[in-house]
LUMNU-225135 format. One record per residue: residue in three letters; residue number from 0; x, y, z of N, C-alpha, C in turn; chain. Coordinates in steps of 0.05 Angstrom, whole numbers, m for minus. Layout:
+-----+-----+--------+--------+--------+--------+--------+--------+--------+--------+--------+----+
!  aa !   i !    n.X !    n.Y !    n.Z !   ca.X !   ca.Y !   ca.Z !    c.X !    c.Y !    c.Z ! ch !
+-----+-----+--------+--------+--------+--------+--------+--------+--------+--------+--------+----+
! ALA ! NUM !      X !      Y !      Z !      X !      Y !      Z !      X !      Y !      Z !  A !
...
+-----+-----+--------+--------+--------+--------+--------+--------+--------+--------+--------+----+
//
This chain:
+-----+-----+--------+--------+--------+--------+--------+--------+--------+--------+--------+----+
!  aa !   i !    n.X !    n.Y !    n.Z !   ca.X !   ca.Y !   ca.Z !    c.X !    c.Y !    c.Z ! ch !
+-----+-----+--------+--------+--------+--------+--------+--------+--------+--------+--------+----+
! MET !   0 !   m361 !   m140 !    717 !   m345 !   m166 !    698 !   m318 !   m165 !    710 !  A !
! ASN !   1 !   m318 !   m192 !    717 !   m288 !   m208 !    721 !   m266 !   m201 !    703 !  A !
! HIS !   2 !   m247 !   m190 !    713 !   m227 !   m195 !    691 !   m206 !   m226 !    671 !  A !
! GLU !   3 !   m226 !   m242 !    690 !   m225 !   m268 !    650 !   m246 !   m256 !    637 !  A !
! THR !   4 !   m267 !   m244 !    637 !   m277 !   m233 !    614 !   m278 !   m209 !    596 !  A !
! GLU !   5 !   m265 !   m189 !    619 !   m257 !   m166 !    611 !   m230 !   m170 !    574 !  A !
! THR !   6 !   m217 !   m202 !    597 !   m195 !   m205 !    568 !   m194 !   m217 !    550 !  A !
! ALA !   7 !   m223 !   m237 !    553 !   m238 !   m256 !    526 !   m256 !   m234 !    506 !  A !
! VAL !   8 !   m262 !   m211 !    528 !   m288 !   m190 !    519 !   m263 !   m174 !    496 !  A !
! GLY !   9 !   m241 !   m166 !    505 !   m225 !   m142 !    497 !   m234 !   m113 !    505 !  A !
! ARG !  10 !   m227 !    m99 !    497 !   m236 !    m79 !    508 !   m216 !    m48 !    485 !  A !
! ILE !  11 !   m242 !    m34 !    467 !   m249 !    m19 !    446 !   m230 !      6 !    450 !  A !
! GLY !  12 !   m219 !      5 !    439 !   m198 !     33 !    442 !   m208 !     48 !    423 !  A !
! THR !  13 !   m207 !     75 !    429 !   m197 !    104 !    403 !   m178 !     84 !    373 !  A !
! ALA !  14 !   m170 !     73 !    380 !   m155 !     68 !    355 !   m179 !     48 !    329 !  A !
! ASP !  15 !   m180 !     23 !    355 !   m190 !     m4 !    337 !   m230 !     25 !    322 !  A !
! VAL !  16 !   m242 !     45 !    336 !   m260 !     55 !    330 !   m246 !     79 !    297 !  A !
! ILE !  17 !   m228 !     85 !    300 !   m218 !     96 !    279 !   m208 !     71 !    254 !  A !
! ARG !  18 !   m209 !     76 !    262 !   m202 !     34 !    247 !   m227 !      9 !    235 !  A !
! PHE !  19 !   m239 !     27 !    236 !   m272 !     10 !    228 !   m275 !     34 !    217 !  A !
! VAL !  20 !   m281 !     65 !    228 !   m293 !     70 !    200 !   m272 !     76 !    184 !  A !
! LEU !  21 !   m237 !     65 !    184 !   m225 !     71 !    152 !   m239 !     52 !    150 !  A !
! GLU !  22 !   m248 !     30 !    157 !   m252 !      5 !    138 !   m281 !     18 !    134 !  A !
! LEU !  23 !   m291 !     23 !    141 !   m319 !     22 !    125 !   m320 !     48 !    105 !  A !
! PHE !  24 !   m296 !     79 !    106 !   m297 !     92 !     88 !   m279 !     65 !     57 !  A !
! ALA !  25 !   m260 !     57 !     65 !   m263 !     36 !     34 !   m287 !     32 !     31 !  A !
! PHE !  26 !   m297 !      1 !     38 !   m324 !     m6 !     33 !   m334 !     24 !     16 !  A !
! VAL !  27 !   m338 !     37 !     25 !   m355 !     61 !      3 !   m333 !     80 !    m16 !  A !
! SER !  28 !   m313 !     76 !     m9 !   m310 !     81 !    m31 !   m296 !     70 !    m61 !  A !
! LEU !  29 !   m300 !     42 !    m52 !   m308 !     15 !    m61 !   m329 !     31 !    m86 !  A !
! GLY !  30 !   m343 !     32 !    m81 !   m375 !     32 !    m86 !   m374 !     47 !   m105 !  A !
! ILE !  31 !   m362 !     68 !    m89 !   m355 !    113 !   m110 !   m344 !     92 !   m133 !  A !
! TRP !  32 !   m333 !     79 !   m133 !   m307 !     77 !   m150 !   m327 !     64 !   m182 !  A !
! GLY !  33 !   m334 !     43 !   m163 !   m357 !     18 !   m184 !   m376 !     29 !   m185 !  A !
! PHE !  34 !   m387 !     53 !   m187 !   m409 !     79 !   m201 !   m388 !     88 !   m213 !  A !
! LEU !  35 !   m373 !    109 !   m203 !   m370 !    128 !   m227 !   m344 !    122 !   m256 !  A !
! ALA !  36 !   m327 !    110 !   m244 !   m308 !     96 !   m263 !   m318 !     79 !   m286 !  A !
! TRP !  37 !   m341 !     77 !   m292 !   m350 !     66 !   m299 !   m372 !     73 !   m327 !  A !
! PRO !  38 !   m362 !     62 !   m353 !   m388 !     83 !   m367 !   m423 !     57 !   m367 !  A !
! GLY !  39 !   m447 !     75 !   m373 !   m462 !     48 !   m377 !   m492 !     56 !   m349 !  A !
! PRO !  40 !   m503 !     39 !   m360 !   m518 !     43 !   m333 !   m521 !     19 !   m322 !  A !
! TRP !  41 !   m522 !     m2 !   m341 !   m514 !    m32 !   m319 !   m486 !    m36 !   m311 !  A !
! LEU !  42 !   m458 !    m45 !   m325 !   m437 !    m29 !   m318 !   m430 !    m26 !   m292 !  A !
! ASN !  43 !   m440 !      5 !   m282 !   m437 !     12 !   m256 !   m452 !      6 !   m235 !  A !
! ILE !  44 !   m467 !     m4 !   m245 !   m499 !     m7 !   m223 !   m480 !    m42 !   m206 !  A !
! VAL !  45 !   m471 !    m45 !   m221 !   m469 !    m84 !   m218 !   m430 !    m72 !   m196 !  A !
! LEU !  46 !   m416 !    m66 !   m207 !   m402 !    m59 !   m190 !   m395 !    m35 !   m169 !  A !
! CYS !  47 !   m408 !    m23 !   m170 !   m423 !      0 !   m143 !   m425 !    m26 !   m125 !  A !
! ILE !  48 !   m454 !    m46 !   m124 !   m448 !    m64 !   m109 !   m433 !    m93 !   m107 !  A !
! GLY !  49 !   m430 !    m93 !   m124 !   m400 !   m119 !   m123 !   m367 !   m112 !   m109 !  A !
! THR !  50 !   m360 !   m101 !   m125 !   m346 !    m84 !   m116 !   m334 !    m89 !    m86 !  A !
! PRO !  51 !   m352 !    m75 !    m67 !   m349 !    m60 !    m39 !   m369 !   m100 !    m26 !  A !
! LEU !  52 !   m374 !   m107 !    m37 !   m393 !   m138 !    m28 !   m371 !   m159 !    m29 !  A !
! PHE !  53 !   m347 !   m157 !    m51 !   m317 !   m168 !    m57 !   m299 !   m167 !    m30 !  A !
! ALA !  54 !   m294 !   m137 !    m32 !   m284 !   m135 !    m13 !   m289 !   m143 !     20 !  A !
! ILE !  55 !   m319 !   m140 !     23 !   m332 !   m149 !     55 !   m324 !   m169 !     62 !  A !
! LEU !  56 !   m334 !   m175 !     31 !   m328 !   m234 !     46 !   m300 !   m227 !     45 !  A !
! LEU !  57 !   m274 !   m208 !     41 !   m252 !   m215 !     36 !   m242 !   m208 !     64 !  A !
! TRP !  58 !   m255 !   m186 !     73 !   m251 !   m175 !    102 !   m262 !   m205 !    124 !  A !
! ALA !  59 !   m286 !   m207 !    117 !   m300 !   m227 !    143 !   m286 !   m249 !    139 !  A !
! LEU !  60 !   m273 !   m262 !    117 !   m263 !   m285 !    107 !   m236 !   m280 !    123 !  A !
! PHE !  61 !   m214 !   m262 !    113 !   m191 !   m268 !    122 !   m182 !   m243 !    151 !  A !
! ARG !  62 !   m199 !   m229 !    149 !   m177 !   m200 !    170 !   m208 !   m204 !    192 !  A !
! SER !  63 !   m224 !   m209 !    188 !   m244 !   m200 !    211 !   m239 !   m221 !    245 !  A !
! PRO !  64 !   m236 !   m211 !    269 !   m239 !   m212 !    290 !   m239 !   m247 !    300 !  A !
! ARG !  65 !   m273 !   m250 !    285 !   m279 !   m278 !    290 !   m277 !   m299 !    248 !  A !
! ALA !  66 !   m257 !   m286 !    242 !   m245 !   m299 !    218 !   m249 !   m324 !    204 !  A !
! VAL !  67 !   m265 !   m335 !    182 !   m281 !   m362 !    182 !   m237 !   m378 !    174 !  A !
! VAL !  68 !   m232 !   m349 !    162 !   m207 !   m372 !    159 !   m178 !   m360 !    178 !  A !
! LYS !  69 !   m161 !   m384 !    189 !   m148 !   m360 !    200 !   m125 !   m359 !    189 !  A !
! LEU !  70 !   m105 !   m340 !    193 !    m87 !   m333 !    174 !    m65 !   m313 !    197 !  A !
! ASP !  71 !    m32 !   m321 !    197 !    m15 !   m314 !    211 !    m20 !   m280 !    202 !  A !
! ALA !  72 !      3 !   m272 !    222 !      4 !   m246 !    214 !     13 !   m224 !    186 !  A !
! PHE !  73 !     26 !   m243 !    169 !     36 !   m242 !    151 !     m7 !   m235 !    122 !  A !
! GLY !  74 !     m2 !   m266 !    125 !    m31 !   m259 !    110 !    m53 !   m253 !    113 !  A !
! LYS !  75 !    m57 !   m231 !    139 !    m82 !   m217 !    138 !    m72 !   m185 !    138 !  A !
! ALA !  76 !    m34 !   m181 !    140 !    m30 !   m153 !    126 !    m35 !   m159 !    104 !  A !
! LEU !  77 !    m28 !   m179 !     75 !    m36 !   m173 !     62 !    m59 !   m161 !     46 !  A !
! ILE !  78 !    m78 !   m177 !     65 !   m112 !   m177 !     52 !   m105 !   m155 !     67 !  A !
! GLU !  79 !   m113 !   m139 !     82 !   m106 !   m105 !     89 !   m100 !    m83 !     68 !  A !
! ILE !  80 !    m76 !    m89 !     65 !    m66 !    m79 !     45 !    m74 !    m66 !     20 !  A !
! VAL !  81 !    m87 !   m100 !     10 !    m99 !   m111 !     m9 !   m122 !    m82 !    m21 !  A !
! ILE !  82 !   m148 !    m98 !      5 !   m163 !    m72 !     11 !   m163 !    m44 !     10 !  A !
! MET !  83 !   m146 !    m40 !     33 !   m140 !    m15 !     31 !   m125 !     m2 !     14 !  A !
! GLY !  84 !   m102 !    m12 !     m6 !    m98 !      6 !    m25 !   m112 !      4 !    m41 !  A !
! SER !  85 !   m146 !    m11 !    m54 !   m152 !     m9 !    m58 !   m171 !     17 !    m63 !  A !
! ALA !  86 !   m172 !     32 !    m42 !   m193 !     47 !    m39 !   m178 !     72 !    m46 !  A !
! ALA !  87 !   m150 !     66 !    m30 !   m136 !     96 !    m46 !   m130 !     95 !    m73 !  A !
! LEU !  88 !   m127 !     78 !    m88 !   m127 !     76 !   m110 !   m147 !     84 !   m129 !  A !
! SER !  89 !   m173 !     75 !   m126 !   m199 !     88 !   m128 !   m199 !    119 !   m123 !  A !
! TRP !  90 !   m204 !    120 !   m102 !   m185 !    163 !   m105 !   m173 !    155 !   m126 !  A !
! LEU !  91 !   m156 !    153 !   m128 !   m142 !    171 !   m138 !   m138 !    159 !   m186 !  A !
! ALA !  92 !   m160 !    143 !   m177 !   m169 !    130 !   m208 !   m187 !    155 !   m215 !  A !
! LEU !  93 !   m208 !    168 !   m202 !   m222 !    184 !   m197 !   m219 !    219 !   m191 !  A !
! GLY !  94 !   m178 !    209 !   m193 !   m184 !    243 !   m200 !   m183 !    259 !   m162 !  A !
! GLN !  95 !   m173 !    250 !   m142 !   m184 !    255 !   m120 !   m140 !    257 !   m104 !  A !
! PRO !  96 !   m132 !    267 !   m102 !    m97 !    255 !   m104 !   m105 !    259 !    m71 !  A !
! VAL !  97 !   m108 !    274 !    m61 !   m109 !    286 !    m37 !   m113 !    272 !    m17 !  A !
! VAL !  98 !   m146 !    268 !    m32 !   m172 !    246 !     m7 !   m153 !    208 !    m25 !  A !
! ALA !  99 !   m128 !    206 !    m30 !   m123 !    179 !    m33 !   m108 !    175 !    m18 !  A !
! ALA ! 100 !    m84 !    204 !    m10 !    m65 !    215 !      8 !    m70 !    207 !     30 !  A !
! VAL ! 101 !    m87 !    230 !     34 !    m99 !    219 !     60 !   m114 !    188 !     78 !  A !
! PHE ! 102 !   m122 !    178 !     61 !   m133 !    168 !     66 !   m113 !    132 !     69 !  A !
! GLY ! 103 !    m83 !    146 !     39 !    m82 !    114 !     57 !    m47 !    121 !     71 !  A !
! VAL ! 104 !    m44 !    141 !     78 !    m38 !    143 !     96 !    m43 !    142 !    134 !  A !
! ALA ! 105 !    m69 !    149 !    135 !    m92 !    145 !    153 !    m85 !    116 !    155 !  A !
! ALA ! 106 !    m97 !    104 !    135 !    m95 !     61 !    126 !    m83 !     66 !    147 !  A !
! THR ! 107 !    m48 !     68 !    139 !    m24 !     56 !    142 !    m17 !     64 !    159 !  A !
! ILE ! 108 !    m17 !     76 !    184 !    m20 !     92 !    199 !    m25 !     68 !    225 !  A !
! SER ! 109 !    m57 !     70 !    210 !    m75 !     37 !    226 !    m71 !     19 !    224 !  A !
! GLY ! 110 !    m70 !      7 !    201 !    m56 !    m11 !    213 !    m31 !    m17 !    214 !  A !
! VAL ! 111 !    m11 !     m6 !    234 !     18 !     m9 !    236 !      7 !    m11 !    264 !  A !
! ILE ! 112 !      1 !      8 !    286 !    m15 !      8 !    306 !    m27 !    m11 !    316 !  A !
! SER ! 113 !    m60 !    m30 !    289 !    m72 !    m47 !    292 !    m43 !    m67 !    300 !  A !
! GLY ! 114 !    m26 !    m92 !    275 !    m11 !   m105 !    268 !      1 !   m106 !    298 !  A !
! ARG ! 115 !     17 !    m73 !    316 !     33 !    m82 !    333 !     13 !    m97 !    348 !  A !
! LYS ! 116 !     m6 !    m74 !    348 !    m32 !    m83 !    373 !    m29 !   m129 !    380 !  A !
! GLU ! 117 !    m39 !   m137 !    355 !    m30 !   m165 !    346 !     m8 !   m179 !    353 !  A !
! LEU ! 118 !      5 !   m165 !    351 !     33 !   m186 !    351 !     40 !   m186 !    385 !  A !
! SER ! 119 !     33 !   m172 !    414 !     43 !   m163 !    425 !     26 !   m190 !    437 !  A !
+-----+-----+--------+--------+--------+--------+--------+--------+--------+--------+--------+----+
//
């Protein structure tokens, strides 16, 4: 692999893997919240599927490496804060403040590292 190909493809580091796991955890968290936070046999199933799908759609459109809509660093950070913050708040709403705090801190640290990497 020559130098041009390596820079075009990019290297996947530990921070990228941790970030990906946090993204998946956020989507699963939103699904769990959608299922457990609402009564009834239909509303909770709809929200269990719809909430993570909406978050995945936002992430794919605005935040992913191959995003359809290109945003500046502020816009990307805003989308990420909304999705990761919603996932942390979902755990808080489910009565799990420790999970919410640990996830929130981990997502914040990962976001700062990723943002600094993108800006450099």
